[in-house]
C-alpha positions in Angstrom: 191.2 -2.3 254.7 190.4 -5.8 255.5 193.0 -8.4 255.5 192.7 -11.4 253.3 194.9 -14.4 253.0 195.7 -16.2 249.6 197.6 -19.5 249.2 200.9 -18.9 247.3 201.4 -22.5 246.3 205.0 -22.6 246.5 205.4 -19.2 244.9 208.2 -16.7 246.0 206.6 -13.2 246.1 210.0 -11.3 246.0 211.3 -13.3 243.1 208.4 -13.1 241.4 207.9 -9.3 241.3 211.9 -8.9 240.7 211.5 -9.1 236.9 208.1 -7.8 236.6 207.1 -4.0 235.6 204.5 -4.4 238.3 207.1 -3.7 240.8 207.2 -0.4 239.5 204.0 0.5 241.1 205.1 -1.1 244.5 207.7 0.0 247.1 209.0 -2.2 249.8 211.1 -5.1 250.0 212.0 -8.4 252.2 208.4 -9.8 251.0 206.2 -6.9 251.9 205.3 -4.2 249.7 202.8 -1.0 249.2 201.1 -0.1 246.2 201.8 3.4 245.3 199.3 4.3 242.2 196.9 2.9 240.0 193.8 0.7 241.2 194.0 0.2 245.0 196.5 2.2 245.5 197.8 2.0 249.2 197.0 -1.6 249.6 199.8 -3.9 250.9 200.9 -7.6 250.1 203.1 -9.2 252.4 204.4 -13.0 252.2 204.3 -15.1 255.4 205.5 -18.5 254.8 203.7 -19.9 251.9 200.4 -17.4 252.4 200.0 -13.9 251.3 198.6 -11.4 253.6 196.9 -8.4 251.5 194.8 -5.5 251.9 194.4 -5.4 248.2 191.4 -7.3 246.6 192.2 -11.0 246.3 191.5 -11.0 242.3 194.1 -8.1 242.0 196.5 -9.9 244.6 196.4 -13.1 242.4 197.7 -10.9 239.4 200.6 -9.3 241.3 201.7 -12.1 242.9 201.4 -14.6 239.9 199.1 -17.0 241.3 196.8 -16.4 238.5 199.3 -17.9 236.2 199.9 -21.4 237.9 197.0 -23.1 236.3 198.0 -21.7 233.0 201.6 -23.0 233.6 200.4 -26.5 234.7 198.2 -26.8 231.5 200.1 -25.7 228.6 202.3 -27.9 226.8 205.2 -26.6 224.6 206.0 -28.2 221.4 208.2 -31.7 221.9 211.4 -29.9 220.9 211.3 -27.4 223.7 209.8 -29.7 226.5 213.3 -30.1 227.9 213.9 -26.3 228.1 210.5 -25.9 230.2 211.2 -28.9 232.5 214.9 -27.7 233.2 213.4 -24.2 234.2 210.5 -25.4 236.1 213.2 -27.4 238.2 215.3 -24.1 238.7 212.6 -21.5 239.0 209.4 -23.1 240.3 209.0 -20.4 242.8 208.9 -18.0 240.0 205.6 -16.9 239.0 204.4 -14.3 236.5 203.5 -11.0 237.9 201.2 -8.6 235.6 198.5 -5.7 236.4 195.7 -5.7 234.0 194.0 -3.1 235.9 196.7 -0.4 235.3 197.6 -0.9 231.8 198.8 2.6 231.2 201.0 2.7 234.3 202.7 -0.4 233.3 203.4 1.0 229.8 205.0 3.8 231.4 207.5 1.9 233.4 208.0 -0.4 229.9 208.6 2.6 227.9 211.1 4.2 230.5 213.2 1.1 230.5 214.5 1.2 227.0 218.3 1.2 226.9 218.6 1.8 230.7 218.7 -0.2 234.0 215.2 -1.1 235.3 216.3 -1.6 238.7 218.6 1.4 239.2 216.8 3.8 236.9 213.2 2.9 235.9 212.2 2.2 239.5 213.4 5.4 241.0 211.9 7.4 238.1 208.4 5.7 238.3 208.1 5.8 242.1 208.9 9.5 242.0 206.3 10.0 239.3 203.6 8.1 241.1 204.4 10.4 244.4 203.7 13.4 241.9 200.8 12.3 240.2 198.7 9.2 239.9 197.5 9.6 236.5 199.8 8.5 233.9 199.2 11.2 231.5 199.8 13.8 234.2 202.8 12.2 235.3 204.4 11.7 232.0 203.9 15.6 231.5 205.9 15.9 234.8 208.6 13.5 233.9 210.9 16.1 232.5 211.1 17.6 235.8 212.9 14.7 237.5 215.5 14.4 234.9 217.0 15.2 231.4 217.2 11.3 230.0 215.7 11.1 226.6 213.2 8.4 228.1 211.8 11.1 230.3 211.7 13.6 227.6 209.7 11.2 225.2 207.4 9.8 227.8 204.3 12.1 227.5 204.1 11.5 223.6 204.1 7.9 224.2 201.7 7.8 227.0 199.4 9.9 225.1 199.7 7.8 222.1 199.7 4.3 224.1 196.3 5.3 226.2 194.3 5.1 222.7 196.2 2.2 221.3 195.6 0.2 224.4 191.7 0.5 223.7 192.2 -0.8 220.2 191.1 -4.2 218.6 194.7 -4.6 217.6 196.9 -3.3 220.7 200.3 -4.7 219.3 200.1 -3.1 216.1 198.6 0.2 217.2 201.2 0.6 219.9 203.8 0.0 217.1 202.5 2.9 215.4 203.3 5.4 218.4 206.6 7.1 218.0 209.5 5.6 219.8 207.8 2.4 220.3 209.1 -0.9 219.2 208.4 -4.6 219.2 210.2 -5.2 222.8 208.2 -2.3 224.2 204.7 -3.4 222.4 205.3 -7.0 223.5 206.5 -6.3 227.4 203.2 -4.3 227.6 201.0 -7.3 226.1 202.8 -9.5 228.7 202.7 -7.5 231.9 199.9 -5.1 231.2 197.4 -7.3 229.6 198.5 -10.8 230.4 199.2 -12.1 227.1 201.5 -14.8 228.4 202.2 -15.9 224.9 204.1 -12.4 224.2 207.9 -12.8 224.7 209.8 -9.5 224.7 213.0 -10.1 222.8 215.4 -8.3 224.7 219.0 -9.0 225.5 218.2 -11.4 228.0 216.3 -13.4 225.7 218.7 -13.0 222.9 221.6 -14.1 225.0 220.0 -17.2 226.7 218.8 -18.6 223.1 222.3 -18.1 221.5 223.8 -19.9 224.7 221.3 -22.8 224.5 221.1 -23.2 220.7 217.4 -21.9 220.6 215.9 -20.6 217.2 219.0 -20.7 215.4 219.2 -18.3 212.6 216.4 -16.0 214.3 216.6 -12.6 215.3 214.6 -9.9 216.9 211.6 -8.8 215.4 211.6 -6.4 212.5 209.6 -3.2 213.4 208.5 -2.4 209.7 207.1 -5.9 209.1 205.5 -5.8 212.9 203.7 -2.2 211.9 202.3 -4.2 208.7 201.4 -7.9 209.8 200.2 -9.7 212.4 202.6 -12.2 213.5 201.0 -15.5 212.2 200.5 -13.4 208.7 204.2 -12.1 208.6 206.4 -13.2 205.9 209.5 -12.9 208.1 208.2 -14.9 210.8 210.2 -18.0 210.4 213.3 -15.9 211.4 211.7 -14.0 214.3 212.5 -15.2 217.5 209.4 -13.9 219.1 207.2 -15.7 216.7 209.2 -18.8 217.2 208.9 -18.5 221.0 205.3 -17.7 220.9 204.4 -20.6 218.5 206.4 -23.2 220.0 205.8 -22.3 223.8 202.3 -20.8 223.5 201.3 -19.1 226.8 204.4 -20.4 228.5 206.7 -18.1 226.5 206.1 -14.9 228.6 207.0 -17.1 231.7 210.2 -18.6 230.1 211.4 -15.1 228.9 211.0 -13.8 232.6 212.8 -17.1 233.7 215.7 -16.0 231.0 215.8 -12.4 232.5 216.2 -13.6 236.1 218.8 -16.5 235.1 221.0 -14.1 233.1 220.9 -11.5 236.3 221.8 -14.3 238.6 224.1 -16.4 236.6 225.3 -15.4 233.2 226.0 -11.7 234.2 228.1 -12.8 237.2 230.1 -15.5 235.3 228.9 -18.1 237.7 229.0 -21.0 235.2 229.9 -23.6 237.6 226.7 -23.0 239.6 224.5 -22.6 237.0 221.4 -25.0 236.7 221.2 -24.9 232.7 225.1 -25.6 232.5 224.9 -29.0 230.7 222.9 -27.3 227.9 225.0 -24.0 227.7 227.3 -23.6 224.4 229.3 -20.9 226.1 229.5 -22.5 229.7 233.4 -22.2 231.1 
């Protein structure tokens, strides 16, 4: 494969891949990775200084590295009430891009689904990398999933992937995914974000909920209600005024997915370790010690 060079424009490859479900399709570390499955399987990406050396097609590498999103981040404006939040996060996490893979949506859905109520970096990466070595086809990999472990995520995977393979082809992906058994709003929204590059989608996981609470964001709102999500599009939902997902998307636009990703990284680096004294968001945090 021919090598290409790509300017990373200040992004850090390792940091950008760390919170992304795209990492489930790669192996490696220390700035160098090889794609295990999906489109262009076997190609490499490696950060050298401010550049990326890659044997992957440049268009694909732009998505994997988050370079595609930089122009979006520069142009998109949040609501006035949240401009302070975006400014703080950009100051703290400017090297963090938004890594997505629009070429392998069913592969990404596989990792998202497996992440339900378990550790992404401990369990999901181990499971997916074992599965991709057994079969590149997500449908076949899902059938083999119970052979590598007895967790409920692995047992349920085949049914979910079969349903998602149709839902991802529909004109209303979010609601069609939510009609799949075992798929809730968080799984659907993470699929929209990381597999379809819908940067307005903000999965409301415990990291998002925790940072919203600490920073006093969207007070009184909660996670999306599955029964409403299955019936209504977000903008038409009668419960949207109390929904963190809708409030984030409507007030942050295409910054919402990046903000949620930054929250994930921030919670891992500071909140979960009790490092309040070093936290760049300490001045705005209601729970800082």
